C-alpha positions as CSV (number, residue, x, y, z in Angstrom):
1,M,0.0,0.2,0.1
2,S,1.5,3.3,-1.1
3,S,1.8,6.2,1.5
4,L,-0.8,8.0,-0.3
5,E,-3.3,5.2,0.0
6,K,-2.6,4.9,3.6
7,L,-3.1,8.6,4.4
8,F,-6.9,8.2,2.7
9,S,-7.4,5.2,4.6
10,P,-8.8,5.9,8.4
11,S,-9.0,2.0,8.8
12,Q,-5.2,1.9,8.4
13,W,-5.0,4.4,11.4
14,N,-5.6,2.4,14.3
15,H,-3.7,1.5,17.4
16,K,-5.1,-1.7,18.3
17,G,-2.9,-3.8,16.0
18,K,-6.0,-4.8,13.8
19,S,-6.0,-5.0,10.3
20,S,-7.8,-2.8,7.9
21,E,-10.5,-5.2,7.3
22,E,-11.1,-5.7,11.1
23,V,-11.5,-2.1,11.8
24,I,-13.9,-1.8,8.8
25,Q,-15.9,-5.0,10.0
26,E,-15.9,-3.7,13.5
27,F,-17.3,-0.3,12.1
28,I,-20.1,-2.0,10.4
29,E,-21.1,-3.9,13.2
30,V,-21.2,-1.2,15.9
31,T,-23.0,1.1,13.2
32,Q,-25.6,-1.7,12.3
33,K,-26.3,-2.5,15.9
34,S,-26.6,1.0,17.0
35,Y,-29.2,1.9,14.1
36,E,-31.3,-1.4,14.9
37,E,-31.3,-0.3,18.7
38,A,-32.3,3.3,17.5
39,K,-35.2,1.9,15.3
40,K,-36.5,0.1,18.3
41,K,-36.4,2.9,21.0
42,I,-36.5,6.3,19.0
43,I,-39.6,7.6,16.9
44,A,-38.3,8.4,13.2
45,L,-39.7,9.6,10.0
46,R,-37.5,7.3,7.4
47,D,-37.4,7.9,3.7
48,V,-38.4,11.3,3.6
49,D,-38.0,12.4,0.0
50,Y,-35.9,15.7,-0.3
51,G,-36.0,15.6,-4.3
52,P,-32.8,13.7,-5.4
53,N,-32.6,11.3,-2.5
54,K,-34.0,10.4,1.0
55,L,-33.3,11.4,4.5
56,D,-34.5,10.1,8.0
57,I,-35.5,12.5,10.7
58,W,-35.2,10.9,14.2
59,G,-36.6,12.4,17.2
60,A,-40.2,12.9,18.8
61,N,-39.7,16.7,19.0
62,A,-38.7,17.1,15.5
63,T,-41.7,19.2,14.4
64,D,-41.1,22.1,16.7
65,A,-37.2,21.9,17.1
66,T,-35.3,24.9,17.7
67,H,-32.0,23.2,17.0
68,V,-31.7,20.3,14.4
69,F,-28.3,18.0,14.1
70,I,-27.6,17.2,10.5
71,Y,-25.6,14.3,9.1
72,F,-23.7,13.5,6.1
73,H,-22.4,9.6,5.9
74,G,-19.0,8.7,4.8
75,G,-18.0,6.0,2.3
76,Y,-15.6,7.5,-0.3
77,W,-18.7,8.7,-2.1
78,Q,-19.3,5.1,-3.2
79,A,-20.4,3.2,0.0
80,G,-22.4,3.8,3.1
81,S,-25.6,5.0,3.8
82,K,-27.7,7.2,6.0
83,A,-28.2,4.4,8.4
84,D,-24.5,5.0,9.2
85,V,-25.5,7.6,11.8
86,G,-26.4,4.8,14.2
87,P,-24.2,5.5,16.9
88,M,-24.8,9.2,17.1
89,I,-28.8,9.0,17.1
90,D,-29.1,8.2,20.8
91,L,-26.5,10.5,21.6
92,V,-27.9,13.4,19.7
93,V,-31.8,12.7,20.3
94,N,-31.7,11.6,24.0
95,G,-28.2,12.8,25.0
96,A,-28.5,16.6,23.4
97,G,-32.6,16.4,23.3
98,I,-32.2,17.6,19.4
99,P,-33.5,16.0,16.3
100,C,-31.0,14.1,14.3
101,V,-31.3,14.2,10.3
102,S,-29.4,11.4,8.3
103,V,-29.0,12.5,4.8
104,G,-28.8,9.9,1.8
105,Y,-27.2,10.8,-1.2
106,D,-26.2,8.9,-4.6
107,Y,-23.1,7.5,-5.0
108,A,-20.1,8.8,-7.5
109,T,-20.2,5.4,-9.2
110,N,-23.7,6.8,-10.9
111,K,-23.4,10.6,-10.5
112,S,-20.6,13.1,-10.8
113,L,-19.3,14.5,-7.4
114,K,-20.4,17.7,-8.3
115,E,-23.9,16.4,-8.8
116,I,-23.5,14.9,-5.4
117,A,-22.7,18.0,-3.8
118,A,-25.7,19.6,-5.5
119,Q,-27.7,17.0,-3.8
120,A,-26.1,17.9,-0.1
121,L,-27.0,21.5,-0.9
122,T,-30.6,20.6,-1.9
123,A,-30.7,18.3,1.3
124,L,-29.7,21.3,3.5
125,K,-32.2,23.7,2.0
126,F,-34.9,21.3,2.4
127,I,-34.2,20.7,6.1
128,E,-34.0,24.3,6.9
129,N,-37.4,25.0,5.1
130,R,-38.7,21.8,7.0
131,F,-37.5,23.3,10.5
132,M,-38.4,27.2,10.0
133,N,-37.6,28.0,13.6
134,A,-34.6,26.2,14.1
135,V,-30.7,26.5,14.0
136,F,-28.4,23.6,12.9
137,T,-25.3,21.5,13.5
138,V,-24.1,20.2,10.2
139,S,-21.7,17.3,10.2
140,G,-20.1,14.6,8.4
141,H,-17.8,11.8,8.2
142,S,-14.9,11.1,5.5
143,A,-16.6,12.1,2.3
144,G,-19.7,13.4,4.3
145,A,-17.5,15.8,5.8
146,Y,-16.5,17.1,2.4
147,L,-20.4,17.1,1.4
148,A,-21.3,19.0,4.8
149,A,-18.6,21.6,4.2
150,S,-19.9,22.3,0.4
151,A,-23.3,22.3,1.3
152,V,-22.8,24.9,4.0
153,S,-20.3,27.4,1.8
154,N,-22.8,27.0,-1.0
155,L,-26.0,28.3,1.2
156,E,-26.8,32.0,0.4
157,D,-27.6,32.8,3.8
158,P,-25.3,30.4,6.4
159,R,-26.6,32.2,9.4
160,R,-28.8,29.7,11.0
161,I,-26.0,27.1,10.7
162,K,-24.4,27.4,14.5
163,Q,-21.9,24.8,14.2
164,V,-20.1,22.6,11.4
165,I,-18.5,19.2,12.6
166,L,-16.2,17.6,10.3
167,I,-15.1,14.1,10.9
168,S,-11.8,12.8,9.2
169,G,-13.0,14.7,5.9
170,I,-11.7,14.0,2.6
171,Y,-10.9,17.6,1.0
172,E,-7.5,17.2,-1.0
173,L,-9.4,15.5,-4.1
174,A,-6.5,15.9,-6.6
175,E,-4.5,13.7,-4.3
176,F,-7.3,11.5,-3.6
177,A,-7.9,10.8,-7.2
178,Q,-4.6,9.2,-7.2
179,T,-5.7,6.6,-4.6
180,S,-7.5,3.2,-5.5
181,E,-10.8,4.5,-4.2
182,G,-10.5,8.1,-6.4
183,R,-9.8,6.1,-9.6
184,N,-12.7,3.8,-9.0
185,I,-15.1,7.1,-9.0
186,Q,-12.9,9.1,-11.5
Protein backbone atom coordinates (compact mmCIF):
# COMPACT_ATOMS: atom_id res chain seq x y z
CA MET A 1 0.00 0.00 0.00
CA SER A 2 1.41 3.37 -0.99
CA SER A 3 1.80 6.11 1.59
CA LEU A 4 -0.91 8.14 -0.22
CA GLU A 5 -3.32 5.18 -0.04
CA LYS A 6 -2.61 4.89 3.69
CA LEU A 7 -3.18 8.62 4.28
CA PHE A 8 -6.67 8.36 2.77
CA SER A 9 -7.57 5.12 4.59
CA PRO A 10 -8.75 5.76 8.16
CA SER A 11 -8.94 2.01 8.78
CA GLN A 12 -5.12 1.97 8.53
CA TRP A 13 -4.83 4.42 11.42
CA ASN A 14 -5.73 2.25 14.39
CA HIS A 15 -3.73 1.66 17.53
CA LYS A 16 -5.21 -1.74 18.39
CA GLY A 17 -3.04 -3.69 15.96
CA LYS A 18 -6.07 -4.71 13.90
CA SER A 19 -6.01 -5.16 10.17
CA SER A 20 -7.83 -2.68 7.96
CA GLU A 21 -10.46 -5.33 7.26
CA GLU A 22 -11.03 -5.91 10.99
CA VAL A 23 -11.41 -2.17 11.63
CA ILE A 24 -13.94 -1.82 8.80
CA GLN A 25 -15.87 -4.89 9.98
CA GLU A 26 -15.99 -3.54 13.55
CA PHE A 27 -17.23 -0.16 12.27
CA ILE A 28 -19.97 -1.87 10.25
CA GLU A 29 -21.05 -4.04 13.19
CA VAL A 30 -21.19 -1.15 15.68
CA THR A 31 -23.01 1.08 13.20
CA GLN A 32 -25.59 -1.55 12.26
CA LYS A 33 -26.21 -2.61 15.87
CA SER A 34 -26.73 0.95 17.08
CA TYR A 35 -28.99 1.72 14.10
CA GLU A 36 -31.18 -1.33 14.86
CA GLU A 37 -31.33 -0.35 18.57
CA ALA A 38 -32.33 3.20 17.64
CA LYS A 39 -35.14 1.92 15.40
CA LYS A 40 -36.59 0.09 18.41
CA LYS A 41 -36.61 3.02 20.84
CA ILE A 42 -36.54 6.33 18.97
CA ILE A 43 -39.37 7.69 16.86
CA ALA A 44 -38.30 8.43 13.30
CA LEU A 45 -39.63 9.51 9.97
CA ARG A 46 -37.61 7.38 7.61
CA ASP A 47 -37.14 7.78 3.87
CA VAL A 48 -38.40 11.36 3.65
CA ASP A 49 -38.02 12.42 0.02
CA TYR A 50 -36.03 15.65 -0.34
CA GLY A 51 -35.95 15.53 -4.14
CA PRO A 52 -32.87 13.74 -5.44
CA ASN A 53 -32.76 11.23 -2.57
CA LYS A 54 -34.08 10.45 0.93
CA LEU A 55 -33.30 11.38 4.52
CA ASP A 56 -34.33 10.17 7.98
CA ILE A 57 -35.54 12.43 10.79
CA TRP A 58 -34.99 11.00 14.28
CA GLY A 59 -36.67 12.36 17.41
CA ALA A 60 -40.19 12.80 18.75
CA ASN A 61 -39.90 16.58 19.11
CA ALA A 62 -38.79 17.06 15.51
CA THR A 63 -41.73 19.18 14.34
CA ASP A 64 -41.13 22.09 16.71
CA ALA A 65 -37.35 21.79 17.07
CA THR A 66 -35.24 24.86 17.67
CA HIS A 67 -31.94 23.04 17.02
CA VAL A 68 -31.36 20.18 14.57
CA PHE A 69 -28.30 17.98 14.01
CA ILE A 70 -27.71 17.08 10.33
CA TYR A 71 -25.37 14.23 9.33
CA PHE A 72 -23.85 13.23 5.97
CA HIS A 73 -22.38 9.69 5.98
CA GLY A 74 -18.98 8.71 4.66
CA GLY A 75 -17.93 5.95 2.33
CA TYR A 76 -15.69 7.55 -0.32
CA TRP A 77 -18.82 8.69 -2.22
CA GLN A 78 -19.33 5.04 -3.20
CA ALA A 79 -20.46 3.18 -0.09
CA GLY A 80 -22.30 3.69 3.17
CA SER A 81 -25.80 4.97 3.78
CA LYS A 82 -27.88 7.30 5.90
CA ALA A 83 -28.14 4.39 8.37
CA ASP A 84 -24.46 4.92 9.21
CA VAL A 85 -25.57 7.62 11.65
CA GLY A 86 -26.46 4.79 14.06
CA PRO A 87 -23.95 5.52 16.85
CA MET A 88 -24.98 9.19 16.98
CA ILE A 89 -28.76 8.84 17.04
CA ASP A 90 -29.13 8.13 20.77
CA LEU A 91 -26.38 10.59 21.66
CA VAL A 92 -28.03 13.43 19.71
CA VAL A 93 -31.72 12.69 20.31
CA ASN A 94 -31.61 11.52 23.92
CA GLY A 95 -28.29 13.01 25.01
CA ALA A 96 -28.54 16.48 23.46
CA GLY A 97 -32.34 16.46 23.21
CA ILE A 98 -32.46 17.53 19.57
CA PRO A 99 -33.59 15.82 16.36
CA CYS A 100 -31.03 14.07 14.20
CA VAL A 101 -31.39 14.14 10.41
CA SER A 102 -29.38 11.64 8.40
CA VAL A 103 -29.02 12.44 4.70
CA GLY A 104 -28.78 9.90 1.90
CA TYR A 105 -27.15 10.72 -1.42
CA ASP A 106 -26.26 8.97 -4.67
CA TYR A 107 -22.86 7.37 -5.19
CA ALA A 108 -20.14 8.75 -7.42
CA THR A 109 -20.19 5.48 -9.30
CA ASN A 110 -23.50 6.73 -10.80
CA LYS A 111 -23.32 10.54 -10.48
CA SER A 112 -20.57 13.11 -10.65
CA LEU A 113 -19.17 14.57 -7.44
CA LYS A 114 -20.58 17.92 -8.54
CA GLU A 115 -24.08 16.38 -8.74
CA ILE A 116 -23.68 14.76 -5.33
CA ALA A 117 -22.56 18.07 -3.80
CA ALA A 118 -25.67 19.66 -5.34
CA GLN A 119 -27.77 16.93 -3.66
CA ALA A 120 -26.20 17.82 -0.30
CA LEU A 121 -27.07 21.49 -0.81
CA THR A 122 -30.63 20.55 -1.83
CA ALA A 123 -30.95 18.43 1.32
CA LEU A 124 -29.69 21.25 3.52
CA LYS A 125 -32.16 23.74 2.00
CA PHE A 126 -34.98 21.19 2.36
CA ILE A 127 -34.16 20.70 6.04
CA GLU A 128 -33.95 24.46 6.64
CA ASN A 129 -37.41 24.87 5.08
CA ARG A 130 -38.85 21.98 7.08
CA PHE A 131 -37.55 23.37 10.38
CA MET A 132 -38.27 27.07 9.98
CA ASN A 133 -37.59 27.97 13.64
CA ALA A 134 -34.40 25.97 14.08
CA VAL A 135 -30.68 26.52 13.97
CA PHE A 136 -28.42 23.71 12.76
CA THR A 137 -25.34 21.72 13.52
CA VAL A 138 -24.12 20.22 10.25
CA SER A 139 -21.78 17.25 10.42
CA GLY A 140 -20.25 14.63 8.19
CA HIS A 141 -17.70 11.85 8.22
CA SER A 142 -15.08 11.28 5.50
CA ALA A 143 -16.77 11.97 2.15
CA GLY A 144 -19.75 13.22 4.15
CA ALA A 145 -17.54 15.86 5.77
CA TYR A 146 -16.69 17.15 2.30
CA LEU A 147 -20.42 17.23 1.41
CA ALA A 148 -21.33 18.99 4.67
CA ALA A 149 -18.64 21.63 4.13
CA SER A 150 -19.63 22.07 0.49
CA ALA A 151 -23.32 22.45 1.29
CA VAL A 152 -22.76 24.97 4.08
CA SER A 153 -20.30 27.02 2.03
CA ASN A 154 -22.77 27.21 -0.87
CA LEU A 155 -25.75 28.41 1.16
CA GLU A 156 -26.86 31.90 0.19
CA ASP A 157 -27.49 32.73 3.85
CA PRO A 158 -25.65 30.49 6.34
CA ARG A 159 -26.71 32.41 9.47
CA ARG A 160 -28.84 29.54 10.76
CA ILE A 161 -25.81 27.21 10.76
CA LYS A 162 -24.43 27.40 14.29
CA GLN A 163 -21.84 24.63 14.13
CA VAL A 164 -20.10 22.54 11.53
CA ILE A 165 -18.46 19.32 12.76
CA LEU A 166 -16.28 17.64 10.13
CA ILE A 167 -14.92 14.20 11.04
CA SER A 168 -11.97 12.74 9.10
CA GLY A 169 -12.91 14.69 6.00
CA ILE A 170 -11.52 14.23 2.53
CA TYR A 171 -10.74 17.65 1.05
CA GLU A 172 -7.61 17.18 -1.09
CA LEU A 173 -9.45 15.74 -4.06
CA ALA A 174 -6.53 16.01 -6.50
CA GLU A 175 -4.50 13.71 -4.25
CA PHE A 176 -7.50 11.48 -3.51
CA ALA A 177 -7.97 10.97 -7.27
CA GLN A 178 -4.59 9.21 -7.30
CA THR A 179 -5.77 6.51 -4.85
CA SER A 180 -7.57 3.30 -5.79
CA GLU A 181 -10.81 4.64 -4.25
CA GLY A 182 -10.42 7.92 -6.17
CA ARG A 183 -9.72 6.16 -9.45
CA ASN A 184 -12.80 3.98 -8.90
CA ILE A 185 -15.07 7.04 -8.99
CA GLN A 186 -12.95 8.97 -11.51
